KEDRENTI-682425 format. One record per residue: x, y, z of N, C-alpha, C, O in turn; residue in three letters. Coordinates in steps of 0.02 Angstrom, whole numbers, padded with zeros to 5 digits, always signed. Example, Ala and Ser with C-alpha at 12.3 -4.5 7.8 and 13.67 -1.06 7.14 Angstrom:
BEGIN
+00660-00284+00390+00615-00225+00390+00660-00165+00390+00712-00166+00423ALA;+00642-00112+00354+00684-00053+00357+00645+00002+00394+00670+00057+00402SER;
***
This chain:
BEGIN
-00710-00803+00864-00720-00719+00858-00771-00698+00815-00793-00738+00773MET;-00791-00644+00818-00811-00615+00750-00772-00546+00746-00760-00505+00791LYS;-00759-00545+00693-00702-00495+00679-00703-00460+00619-00694-00492+00567ILE;-00717-00373+00614-00718-00344+00571-00646-00311+00546-00603-00284+00580LEU;-00648-00319+00490-00584-00296+00455-00615-00237+00407-00660-00241+00366VAL;-00583-00192+00423-00605-00122+00366-00548-00122+00319-00489-00133+00334THR;-00574-00106+00251-00512-00116+00209-00500-00190+00179-00456-00206+00140GLY;-00546-00226+00205-00537-00293+00185-00534-00319+00118-00526-00379+00110GLY;-00541-00276+00068-00537-00299+00009-00494-00280-00031-00497-00285-00092ALA;-00422-00238+00025-00372-00212-00018-00309-00281-00029-00317-00342-00024GLY;-00262-00251-00040-00209-00284-00051-00197-00315+00020-00213-00374+00026PHE;-00167-00277+00085-00155-00316+00138-00201-00348+00179-00192-00395+00217ILE;-00280-00297+00160-00327-00316+00196-00351-00409+00175-00369-00451+00216GLY;-00343-00418+00108-00370-00482+00085-00320-00553+00105-00327-00614+00105SER;-00267-00507+00123-00226-00586+00146-00252-00584+00234-00273-00632+00267HIS;-00241-00517+00256-00275-00532+00318-00352-00578+00327-00368-00624+00364LEU;-00381-00547+00283-00455-00590+00306-00454-00668+00276-00503-00702+00292ALA;-00420-00690+00249-00417-00752+00213-00356-00794+00288-00352-00855+00298GLU;-00331-00757+00314-00263-00804+00369-00339-00789+00434-00356-00826+00480ALA;-00361-00737+00417-00420-00743+00498-00463-00796+00487-00491-00824+00534LEU;-00470-00814+00426-00539-00876+00423-00521-00945+00420-00558-00994+00424LEU;-00438-00938+00411-00418-01004+00411-00403-01023+00494-00389-01081+00510GLU;-00406-00967+00545-00387-00984+00601-00447-00994+00645-00445-01000+00706ARG;-00504-00995+00606-00566-00999+00628-00636-00945+00656-00693-00953+00679GLY;-00599-00894+00639-00639-00829+00654-00704-00824+00597-00718-00863+00552GLY;-00734-00769+00617-00789-00767+00572-00778-00695+00562-00780-00657+00609HIS;-00762-00669+00482-00746-00622+00469-00797-00581+00436-00837-00605+00396VAL;-00799-00503+00456-00854-00457+00416-00791-00409+00390-00745-00383+00422VAL;-00806-00407+00323-00771-00360+00275-00797-00302+00264-00855-00303+00245CYS;-00762-00229+00273-00790-00182+00246-00749-00138+00204-00695-00121+00228VAL;-00766-00117+00146-00727-00084+00108-00773-00043+00050-00825-00069+00028ASP;-00751+00017+00029-00785+00048-00013-00754+00035-00094-00781+00061-00143ASN;-00704-00002-00097-00680-00033-00169-00645+00025-00211-00629+00019-00270LEU;-00633+00095-00163-00590+00135-00199-00511+00099-00241-00490+00091-00298ARG;-00493+00087-00182-00418+00038-00215-00426-00039-00210-00388-00082-00232LEU;-00495-00048-00170-00472-00129-00158-00526-00151-00191-00573-00112-00195GLY;-00532-00219-00224-00577-00262-00251-00612-00318-00240-00582-00361-00206SER;-00667-00330-00259-00699-00405-00245-00648-00463-00281-00652-00522-00265LYS;-00609-00444-00320-00584-00495-00354-00515-00536-00316-00486-00589-00324ASP;-00511-00489-00280-00446-00500-00215-00473-00548-00170-00437-00592-00148LEU;-00546-00544-00152-00565-00582-00103-00636-00627-00124-00678-00642-00082ILE;-00640-00642-00180-00676-00682-00211-00671-00750-00174-00721-00773-00146ARG;-00611-00784-00174-00605-00839-00135-00632-00856-00086-00641-00914-00067HIS;-00650-00797-00054-00678-00793+00013-00759-00801+00032-00787-00811+00086CYS;-00780-00795-00022-00844-00786-00029-00890-00867-00023-00951-00870-00025PHE;-00860-00906-00019-00890-00976-00024-00898-00992+00051-00948-01025+00067ASP;-00857-00974+00096-00856-00971+00167-00916-00946+00199-00929-00887+00188ASP;-00960-00982+00239-01008-00962+00268-00989-00917+00337-01036-00897+00371PRO;-00927-00904+00354-00898-00864+00410-00874-00809+00376-00833-00776+00408ARG;-00888-00789+00321-00872-00720+00276-00916-00692+00239-00950-00719+00196PHE;-00918-00610+00262-00969-00565+00250-00931-00506+00203-00870-00499+00198GLU;-00974-00474+00175-00937-00411+00127-00977-00371+00133-01035-00387+00143PHE;-00958-00305+00129-01009-00263+00146-00981-00195+00099-00934-00163+00122TYR;-01006-00178+00046-00990-00129+00025-01009-00041+00048-01065-00018+00037GLU;-00961-00005+00075-00964+00056+00094-00930+00085+00121-00885+00053+00148PHE;-00929+00155+00130-00867+00190+00161-00876+00193+00226-00930+00215+00246ASP;-00831+00175+00269-00806+00163+00338-00840+00223+00377-00866+00219+00433VAL;-00836+00283+00336-00866+00358+00368-00934+00369+00356-00959+00425+00359CYS;-00966+00317+00340-01033+00317+00344-01051+00298+00387-01038+00238+00389ASP;-01089+00325+00453-01063+00309+00514-01141+00273+00531-01150+00232+00577THR;-01193+00296+00485-01265+00265+00517-01256+00194+00492-01277+00155+00535GLU;-01228+00156+00426-01216+00107+00409-01176+00076+00450-01193+00021+00471LYS;-01120+00103+00469-01046+00060+00506-01092+00071+00576-01067+00030+00615LEU;-01138+00100+00604-01170+00077+00679-01206+00036+00665-01203-00018+00695GLY;-01237+00043+00630-01301-00035+00597-01254-00104+00624-01261-00143+00671ALA;-01207-00097+00570-01156-00162+00568-01150-00189+00654-01166-00242+00681LEU;-01114-00119+00684-01090-00153+00735-01152-00171+00802-01151-00205+00854PHE;-01192-00137+00774-01268-00169+00807-01283-00251+00802-01297-00289+00849ALA;-01277-00266+00736-01294-00325+00731-01242-00373+00750-01258-00427+00774GLU;-01177-00356+00742-01138-00405+00731-01091-00424+00784-01049-00468+00780ARG;-01105-00374+00850-01041-00384+00933-01003-00408+00904-01012-00466+00888ALA;-00946-00373+00886-00884-00382+00865-00847-00389+00911-00855-00349+00958PHE;-00796-00439+00917-00738-00440+00976-00694-00415+00950-00653-00397+00992ASP;-00676-00402+00889-00608-00355+00874-00606-00317+00826-00645-00340+00785ARG;-00580-00266+00805-00581-00227+00721-00508-00217+00714-00472-00185+00752VAL;-00487-00256+00651-00420-00243+00618-00452-00175+00571-00502-00178+00534TYR;-00408-00116+00585-00428-00057+00543-00358-00053+00502-00302-00033+00516HIS;-00386-00081+00446-00343-00049+00392-00351+00003+00328-00306+00027+00294LEU;-00432+00015+00322-00442+00050+00272-00420+00135+00284-00434+00175+00329ALA;-00383+00138+00228-00348+00206+00227-00335+00206+00154-00341+00159+00116ALA;-00311+00286+00138-00287+00276+00075-00210+00269+00076-00176+00300+00117ASN;-00183+00228+00029-00120+00196+00032-00079+00225-00024-00019+00214-00032SER;-00115+00260-00060-00064+00319-00112-00057+00365-00109-00096+00413-00117ASP;+00028+00361-00089+00049+00446-00053+00060+00486-00114+00059+00547-00106ILE;+00069+00467-00167+00066+00514-00230-00008+00531-00255-00022+00579-00291GLN;-00036+00501-00237-00116+00542-00271-00159+00570-00204-00215+00592-00216LYS;-00137+00570-00133-00150+00614-00100-00113+00678-00096-00136+00731-00077SER;-00042+00664-00119+00000+00738-00148-00035+00770-00182-00037+00826-00156GLY;-00063+00768-00225-00107+00817-00257-00182+00830-00217-00211+00882-00234ALA;-00201+00806-00188-00272+00811-00136-00255+00791-00077-00245+00731-00070ASP;-00244+00842-00012-00232+00835+00050-00300+00793+00064-00299+00736+00087PRO;-00350+00823+00049-00420+00799+00069-00435+00722+00077-00466+00691+00121ALA;-00399+00698+00017-00410+00605+00016-00382+00569+00091-00413+00528+00123ILE;-00321+00593+00105-00295+00563+00171-00344+00594+00224-00375+00553+00259ASP;-00351+00647+00232-00407+00672+00287-00467+00633+00287-00476+00614+00345TYR;-00519+00611+00245-00559+00558+00236-00538+00503+00251-00542+00480+00308HIS;-00509+00469+00195-00507+00394+00188-00453+00395+00253-00464+00342+00282ASP;-00407+00425+00284-00347+00376+00326-00373+00401+00397-00380+00361+00443THR;-00387+00474+00404-00400+00519+00474-00486+00491+00506-00501+00461+00557PHE;-00518+00511+00465-00581+00513+00472-00613+00439+00484-00654+00429+00529LEU;-00593+00398+00448-00613+00317+00440-00596+00288+00516-00630+00247+00547THR;-00531+00320+00540-00519+00314+00611-00547+00326+00660-00545+00288+00709THR;-00587+00397+00659-00622+00421+00705-00668+00384+00697-00680+00357+00751VAL;-00702+00368+00658-00772+00338+00642-00762+00267+00672-00806+00253+00713ALA;-00727+00231+00664-00715+00166+00687-00690+00159+00766-00698+00107+00797ILE;-00666+00205+00786-00648+00228+00863-00722+00252+00902-00739+00230+00957LEU;-00753+00287+00873-00816+00310+00894-00872+00255+00902-00908+00245+00950ASP;-00870+00220+00838-00916+00153+00832-00910+00098+00884-00955+00064+00908ALA;-00832+00099+00898-00815+00053+00954-00837+00071+01020-00857+00032+01064MET;-00832+00137+01024-00837+00157+01091-00930+00163+01118-00948+00156+01176ARG;-00963+00173+01075-01049+00145+01063-01056+00085+01083-01099+00071+01124LYS;-01020+00046+01060-01039-00027+01054-01003-00051+01101-01028-00106+01114HIS;-00959-00043+01133-00921-00070+01185-00876-00123+01158-00876-00177+01189ASN;-00840-00118+01109-00797-00156+01061-00723-00132+01095-00704-00074+01091VAL;-00689-00176+01124-00621-00178+01161-00556-00169+01125-00516-00127+01146LYS;-00544-00206+01069-00482-00248+01032-00483-00213+00981-00533-00213+00945GLU;-00433-00179+00969-00421-00146+00895-00352-00153+00881-00314-00141+00928LEU;-00325-00172+00822-00264-00176+00791-00263-00112+00738-00306-00112+00694LEU;-00225-00067+00739-00238-00019+00704-00152-00021+00636-00093-00011+00648PHE;-00186-00037+00577-00115-00021+00527-00083+00050+00510-00100+00083+00461ALA;-00038+00067+00550+00005+00118+00561+00056+00117+00484+00044+00086+00432SER;+00115+00164+00503+00143+00163+00448+00225+00206+00470+00221+00251+00511THR;+00295+00190+00442+00342+00207+00445+00340+00296+00427+00382+00337+00447SER;+00285+00309+00390+00287+00385+00368+00272+00408+00442+00300+00462+00442ALA;+00251+00402+00491+00226+00449+00546+00310+00469+00562+00314+00525+00586VAL;+00359+00444+00555+00421+00480+00567+00442+00538+00542+00470+00586+00568TYR;+00420+00523+00466+00456+00593+00430+00509+00563+00409+00510+00502+00405GLY;+00564+00605+00391+00635+00589+00364+00680+00614+00397+00708+00669+00394ASP;+00695+00533+00460+00738+00559+00490+00813+00562+00473+00849+00611+00481LYS;+00836+00481+00437+00887+00472+00426+00925+00431+00470+00984+00415+00460ARG;+00887+00412+00522+00919+00388+00569+00875+00299+00606+00823+00274+00585THR;+00900+00284+00638+00868+00211+00668+00802+00225+00694+00807+00255+00748LEU;+00736+00213+00674+00684+00231+00695+00658+00183+00745+00647+00123+00734LEU;+00649+00217+00807+00636+00165+00856+00544+00203+00883+00524+00261+00878ARG;+00513+00149+00909+00429+00161+00932+00443+00230+00983+00413+00283+00978GLU;+00483+00219+01021+00502+00290+01071+00519+00339+01043+00518+00387+01081ASP;+00534+00350+00995+00572+00424+00956+00534+00461+00979+00480+00441+01002ALA;+00553+00521+00978+00532+00600+01010+00483+00628+00957+00452+00587+00924GLY;+00474+00694+00944+00440+00721+00893+00437+00674+00835+00485+00653+00802ALA;+00377+00661+00830+00370+00638+00758+00353+00696+00703+00305+00733+00714LEU;+00383+00701+00658+00375+00750+00599+00363+00725+00526+00406+00735+00483SER;+00304+00691+00511+00277+00661+00458+00284+00722+00399+00256+00777+00400PRO;+00327+00696+00348+00312+00754+00264+00263+00729+00244+00264+00759+00190ILE;+00218+00700+00241+00164+00686+00191+00095+00696+00224+00091+00706+00284SER;+00047+00694+00189+00002+00702+00214-00038+00631+00223-00093+00635+00249TYR;-00024+00590+00211-00042+00521+00218-00005+00498+00297-00032+00467+00343TYR;+00067+00525+00293+00095+00510+00359+00060+00561+00414+00052+00542+00472GLY;+00043+00616+00396+00020+00672+00472-00047+00617+00473-00055+00599+00532ALA;-00088+00589+00435-00168+00563+00447-00162+00510+00490-00206+00496+00531ALA;-00102+00474+00481-00096+00426+00523-00073+00431+00590-00089+00396+00638LYS;-00029+00487+00586-00016+00512+00665-00059+00528+00702-00061+00508+00760LEU;-00112+00575+00669-00175+00613+00688-00215+00558+00739-00224+00557+00799ALA;-00237+00502+00674-00261+00436+00689-00243+00395+00755-00283+00362+00789SER;-00159+00405+00769-00137+00357+00823-00140+00402+00877-00134+00376+00933GLU;-00149+00472+00874-00161+00504+00942-00224+00503+00954-00242+00505+01013ALA;-00278+00501+00896-00359+00493+00932-00355+00422+00963-00396+00410+01006PHE;-00319+00383+00948-00337+00315+00948-00304+00297+01045-00331+00257+01083ILE;-00247+00338+01060-00215+00349+01125-00278+00374+01158-00294+00354+01213SER;-00311+00413+01129-00361+00467+01197-00429+00414+01185-00466+00416+01235ALA;-00449+00377+01141-00499+00338+01145-00477+00267+01193-00510+00233+01234TYR;-00426+00263+01176-00402+00203+01241-00381+00221+01313-00376+00183+01361ALA;-00371+00289+01311-00382+00295+01381-00444+00294+01414-00456+00262+01465ALA;-00497+00344+01373-00546+00367+01403-00595+00301+01403-00638+00295+01447MET;-00589+00262+01362-00617+00177+01350-00607+00136+01371-00646+00088+01362ASN;-00560+00130+01403-00525+00048+01417-00506+00021+01345-00519-00039+01347GLY;-00491+00031+01307-00476+00003+01242-00426-00048+01251-00392-00041+01302LEU;-00412-00107+01210-00340-00136+01203-00312-00140+01136-00336-00175+01091ALA;-00253-00098+01130-00239-00089+01078-00164-00093+01062-00118-00074+01097VAL;-00161-00135+00980-00104-00133+00929-00086-00087+00889-00130-00070+00850ASN;-00027-00054+00883-00026+00001+00827+00036-00046+00791+00083-00069+00824ILE;+00030-00055+00737+00102-00071+00708+00112-00041+00652+00070-00049+00608ILE;+00176+00003+00640+00194+00039+00597+00241-00008+00557+00289-00040+00580ARG;+00219-00006+00491+00256-00061+00441+00280-00008+00384+00263+00051+00377PHE;+00322-00045+00347+00369-00007+00283+00326-00023+00222+00265-00027+00229PRO;+00346-00030+00179+00324-00045+00104+00304-00117+00102+00345-00161+00112ASN;+00240-00129+00090+00234-00199+00105+00209-00231+00019+00172-00201-00020VAL;+00239-00295+00007+00239-00317-00068+00209-00398-00048+00209-00437-00001VAL;+00190-00394-00101+00170-00485-00121+00121-00497-00164+00106-00453-00204GLY;+00091-00548-00164+00038-00565-00219-00025-00522-00213-00054-00520-00159GLU;-00042-00495-00255-00115-00446-00248-00095-00367-00270-00135-00321-00280ARG;-00029-00364-00273-00022-00291-00248-00068-00257-00309-00087-00287-00360LEU;-00082-00187-00292-00130-00139-00327-00092-00072-00329-00127-00021-00325THR;-00051-00067-00333+00005-00005-00335+00088+00000-00305+00114-00041-00268HIS;+00107+00036-00321+00173+00052-00292+00244+00028-00340+00227-00008-00386GLY;+00294+00036-00338+00360+00045-00393+00364-00042-00437+00379-00053-00495ALA;+00339-00097-00375+00330-00157-00426+00284-00159-00486+00294-00181-00542ILE;+00236-00133-00462+00151-00126-00485+00175-00081-00543+00159-00107-00597PHE;+00202-00034-00549+00225+00013-00587+00274+00004-00642+00275+00034-00696ASP;+00325-00054-00611+00382-00056-00655+00355-00118-00713+00374-00123-00771PHE;+00312-00156-00681+00291-00222-00714+00250-00182-00778+00273-00188-00835ILE;+00190-00142-00767+00152-00106-00812+00183-00077-00862+00172-00085-00922ALA;+00236-00031-00830+00267+00007-00893+00325-00043-00931+00341-00032-00989LYS;+00358-00106-00888+00386-00148-00947+00354-00189-00996+00382-00209-01047LEU;+00266-00208-00974+00236-00239-01015+00231-00192-01079+00250-00207-01135LYS;+00209-00147-01065+00200-00094-01111+00264-00057-01153+00243-00015-01192ALA;+00313-00062-01153+00394-00059-01191+00451-00086-01140+00488-00052-01105ASN;+00448-00161-01146+00508-00191-01135+00577-00164-01148+00624-00193-01120PRO;+00590-00109-01188+00636-00102-01193+00674-00041-01177+00726-00025-01207ARG;+00645-00006-01126+00651+00062-01053+00620+00062-01019+00566+00033-01028GLU;+00632+00092-00964+00594+00080-00892+00613+00170-00858+00664+00185-00827LEU;+00566+00210-00873+00567+00264-00811+00559+00241-00746+00509+00208-00733GLU;+00609+00255-00695+00620+00260-00634+00617+00322-00606+00655+00367-00624ILE;+00564+00332-00554+00567+00402-00521+00636+00428-00474+00645+00397-00422LEU;+00669+00466-00485+00701+00493-00429+00784+00479-00461+00807+00481-00519GLY;+00814+00465-00395+00892+00433-00442+00893+00349-00440+00938+00314-00462ASN;+00846+00332-00416+00853+00256-00409+00886+00226-00357+00886+00165-00351GLY;+00928+00283-00295+00948+00263-00227+00918+00250-00183+00943+00222-00134ARG;+00851+00270-00187+00818+00266-00130+00800+00200-00115+00781+00160-00158GLN;+00806+00185-00049+00840+00135+00003+00801+00103+00052+00822+00122+00107ASP;+00756+00065+00058+00691+00051+00110+00685-00019+00104+00691-00053+00053LYS;+00666-00043+00183+00656-00110+00193+00595-00116+00169+00559-00068+00183PRO;+00561-00174+00127+00506-00203+00097+00491-00277+00128+00525-00327+00119TYR;+00433-00273+00165+00408-00328+00184+00353-00381+00167+00295-00363+00157ILE;+00370-00438+00164+00331-00508+00114+00256-00476+00154+00261-00446+00207TYR;+00186-00487+00119+00129-00481+00157+00122-00524+00207+00107-00511+00266VAL;+00136-00590+00176+00115-00655+00240+00145-00651+00309+00120-00666+00363ALA;+00229-00619+00288+00249-00601+00366+00212-00562+00409+00196-00579+00467ASP;+00190-00479+00363+00146-00433+00408+00082-00469+00442+00061-00460+00500LEU;+00057-00509+00396+00003-00541+00435+00017-00577+00490-00015-00568+00542VAL;+00058-00615+00486+00089-00666+00539+00107-00603+00598+00108-00625+00656ALA;+00116-00559+00594+00143-00501+00660+00083-00472+00681+00074-00457+00740ALA;+00040-00463+00635-00041-00449+00648-00081-00505+00702-00112-00487+00752MET;-00074-00570+00682-00107-00607+00709-00057-00646+00782-00073-00689+00823LEU;-00009-00615+00774+00033-00627+00848+00019-00593+00896+00038-00620+00947ALA;-00014-00529+00906-00026-00480+00938-00075-00507+00985-00123-00541+00966MET;-00062-00488+01060-00084-00504+01115-00122-00442+01131-00103-00394+01098GLU;-00165-00433+01165-00213-00377+01183-00239-00374+01264-00275-00414+01294TYR;-00206-00309+01290-00196-00294+01347-00243-00205+01358-00250-00171+01307THR;-00259-00191+01398-00273-00117+01411-00222-00084+01416-00176-00090+01457ALA;-00230-00024+01347-00181+00021+01349-00163+00015+01264-00196-00023+01229GLY;-00121+00049+01241-00095+00054+01172-00025+00027+01179+00017+00040+01221VAL;-00022-00020+01123+00056-00045+01120+00086-00027+01044+00052-00040+00994GLU;+00143+00001+01040+00166+00028+00968+00215-00020+00961+00252-00037+01007ILE;+00218-00046+00896+00279-00107+00868+00312-00097+00794+00284-00121+00744PHE;+00354-00072+00792+00384-00069+00715+00382-00147+00671+00429-00185+00681ASN;+00353-00159+00646+00351-00213+00595+00398-00229+00528+00375-00212+00473ALA;+00449-00254+00530+00487-00230+00476+00554-00293+00472+00567-00338+00511GLY;+00590-00271+00403+00634-00315+00394+00718-00273+00429+00716-00217+00452VAL;+00763-00301+00426+00815-00279+00436+00879-00253+00386+00931-00222+00396GLU;+00842-00285+00319+00868-00267+00260+00841-00238+00221+00781-00225+00228THR;+00875-00218+00171+00844-00160+00124+00850-00172+00059+00887-00216+00038SER;+00803-00124+00011+00804-00140-00071+00814-00075-00087+00785-00033-00053THR;+00855-00054-00140+00859+00000-00183+00806+00005-00231+00771-00045-00241THR;+00790+00070-00270+00727+00060-00314+00744+00023-00381+00709-00017-00412VAL;+00827+00054-00400+00853+00019-00443+00866-00066-00439+00866-00106-00486THR;+00875-00080-00372+00876-00157-00371+00806-00191-00377+00802-00250-00392ARG;+00758-00158-00366+00680-00180-00374+00685-00196-00456+00670-00249-00483ILE;+00711-00133-00490+00702-00136-00559+00740-00183-00591+00721-00193-00649ALA;+00789-00218-00572+00834-00267-00575+00807-00338-00563+00822-00384-00600ASP;+00769-00345-00514+00728-00413-00508+00673-00409-00551+00662-00458-00586ILE;+00632-00352-00557+00581-00356-00603+00603-00383-00678+00566-00418-00713VAL;+00668-00362-00696+00682-00348-00776+00698-00436-00780+00681-00466-00831CYS;+00731-00472-00722+00748-00541-00703+00707-00570-00723+00707-00600-00777GLU;+00631-00565-00655+00582-00602-00674+00538-00615-00739+00509-00668-00754GLU;+00539-00561-00772+00516-00557-00826+00553-00585-00907+00529-00593-00963MET;+00609-00592-00884+00644-00617-00936+00682-00566-00995+00696-00576-01054GLY;+00690-00507-00948+00706-00454-00992+00774-00443-00990+00802-00451-00936LEU;+00813-00424-01051+00901-00384-01049+00907-00342-01072+00857-00325-01104LYS;+00963-00296-01074+00977-00238-01101+00903-00179-01092+00881-00150-01142ASN;+00874-00170-01027+00815-00112-01022+00877-00065-00995+00924-00078-00958VAL;+00857-00002-01029+00860+00057-01025+00832+00077-00971+00771+00077-00967GLU;+00875+00100-00914+00852+00145-00863+00855+00206-00875+00905+00233-00899TYR;+00768+00256-00851+00774+00323-00871+00775+00352-00800+00744+00318-00760LYS;+00791+00384-00787+00791+00419-00715+00771+00485-00718+00795+00527-00756PHE;+00720+00497-00673+00685+00568-00688+00735+00619-00625+00730+00681-00619THR;+00776+00581-00588+00821+00624-00559+00792+00652-00495+00733+00666-00488GLY;+00853+00662-00433+00820+00698-00384+00834+00634-00312+00846+00575-00324GLY;+00832+00653-00262+00819+00606-00221+00770+00570-00189+00772+00516-00161GLU;+00715+00620-00201+00641+00566-00197+00602+00553-00264+00622+00578-00317VAL;+00553+00519-00261+00538+00498-00328+00490+00556-00326+00492+00599-00370GLY;+00446+00560-00275+00388+00623-00264+00394+00658-00203+00432+00638-00159TRP;+00354+00716-00195+00341+00756-00160+00320+00714-00089+00265+00685-00094ALA;+00353+00704-00023+00323+00689+00031+00356+00598+00029+00351+00556+00075GLY;+00378+00591-00019+00423+00534+00003+00494+00541+00036+00534+00588+00032ASP;+00501+00466+00079+00550+00467+00111+00624+00430+00086+00628+00386+00129VAL;+00663+00423+00058+00708+00420+00013+00750+00365+00053+00784+00328+00018PRO;+00752+00358+00097+00787+00295+00147+00777+00288+00211+00776+00342+00240ARG;+00770+00237+00247+00748+00229+00322+00777+00168+00343+00799+00131+00299PHE;+00782+00148+00403+00782+00080+00422+00762+00085+00508+00789+00126+00544GLN;+00716+00042+00529+00673+00022+00583+00727-00003+00648+00775-00038+00631TYR;+00721+00008+00694+00751-00044+00757+00708-00080+00769+00654-00051+00775ASP;+00704-00165+00781+00647-00199+00772+00655-00240+00826+00637-00298+00821LEU;+00685-00216+00891+00718-00255+00944+00647-00261+01001+00647-00303+01046ALA;+00589-00210+00992+00541-00239+01030+00501-00295+01003+00483-00340+01041LYS;+00485-00296+00929+00442-00353+00897+00480-00417+00902+00453-00471+00905ILE;+00544-00408+00902+00594-00487+00906+00592-00499+00978+00578-00556+00994HIS;+00600-00464+01016+00570-00473+01091+00519-00514+01094+00520-00570+01119ALA;+00471-00486+01067+00394-00502+01075+00391-00579+01058+00362-00620+01092PHE;+00420-00589+01010+00442-00666+00973+00428-00664+00894+00435-00713+00857GLY;+00409-00606+00877+00404-00590+00791+00464-00571+00764+00497-00522+00782TRP;+00483-00623+00707+00538-00588+00672+00509-00623+00587+00485-00679+00579THR;+00520-00570+00535+00508-00585+00474+00539-00663+00440+00591-00692+00453ALA;+00488-00680+00397+00532-00726+00360+00554-00722+00302+00570-00774+00273GLY;+00558-00670+00275+00594-00658+00227+00626-00587+00211+00593-00537+00223HIS;+00674-00582+00190+00728-00520+00180+00701-00487+00122+00675-00514+00073THR;+00711-00409+00135+00671-00373+00071+00686-00395+00028+00633-00421+00010SER;+00733-00410-00020+00752-00428-00068+00719-00488-00103+00701-00490-00162ASP;+00714-00535-00061+00672-00605-00050+00597-00588-00063+00564-00623-00102GLU;+00566-00532-00027+00499-00504-00012+00499-00476-00106+00466-00497-00154ALA;+00537-00435-00102+00510-00413-00195+00511-00464-00239+00470-00465-00284VAL;+00559-00515-00232+00554-00563-00289+00489-00605-00300+00464-00624-00354ARG;+00466-00616-00229+00411-00649-00216+00350-00626-00241+00304-00664-00254LEU;+00348-00552-00247+00289-00517-00253+00298-00507-00330+00252-00498-00370ALA;+00369-00509-00344+00356-00486-00429+00323-00563-00470+00272-00572-00505VAL;+00374-00606-00448+00337-00664-00466+00253-00690-00458+00216-00722-00494ARG;+00248-00664-00405+00163-00674-00393+00122-00604-00442+00062-00593-00433GLY;+00143-00581-00468+00133-00517-00496+00123-00530-00574+00078-00502-00605SER;+00158-00565-00598+00169-00584-00666+00161-00647-00696+00184-00659-00752ILE;+00122-00697-00653+00100-00756-00671+00036-00759-00714+00014-00813-00732ARG;
***
């Protein structure tokens, strides 16, 4: 298969590209490198079935030319702004990087008759519900620009699928952790503790409690998807969760640090748009046949070990 991975030089995208190559695919990666890095995919460059292009997916001229040249069988659309705090100060980031990238991909698929799409969505589309989150939940009310852009993307995907006969899998996943992290609590805690191993600033009250999925488990879910006409939505996650304070404890343990003073900034959330706690209903994806191989705490610990090597 000829496969396009947008955002393929990012944290998740680099793992996905690697796994697709291992399965025998011809992988074309497009990334603007604002969040991604060639270093994350450098090990793929020696494979003749791997191609990398540095440009913005919203550059429809370049994107259209690539679609015309490569005749893709499937698109994995991961290109997006994944830094919710960053877009909180500038909503235009998510409008461009998260929503408009999706519209550009959908229209390129329409024009070049590409039918299969996997879209990387997010738990942020649900908003702050404090209930078990089901794929068929009622009205969705995101509280971050990121969540809103992902939900708007899902709406456009629904329309394009109906109008153009697309086969789409939408995977809504929570916090993803593992080797090659580029941002997030684990990344920040390690950097802070390297600078000052005696104390650690923690945003919020430290009781924020969320599921964390190991990146290899998420990639396995993406590769397990089947493609039939229409749109299927899956929550992909774990049944366990980890508090921010527990993450700090694991980071300190793995770095061999003791008696670190935690300094909490206070409040239920770490930043505007943060959802302090949630849990998925995973019945649908479990019935499909996929289950994560690691608990939330295990995923966090593996991510820390991979980040401090």
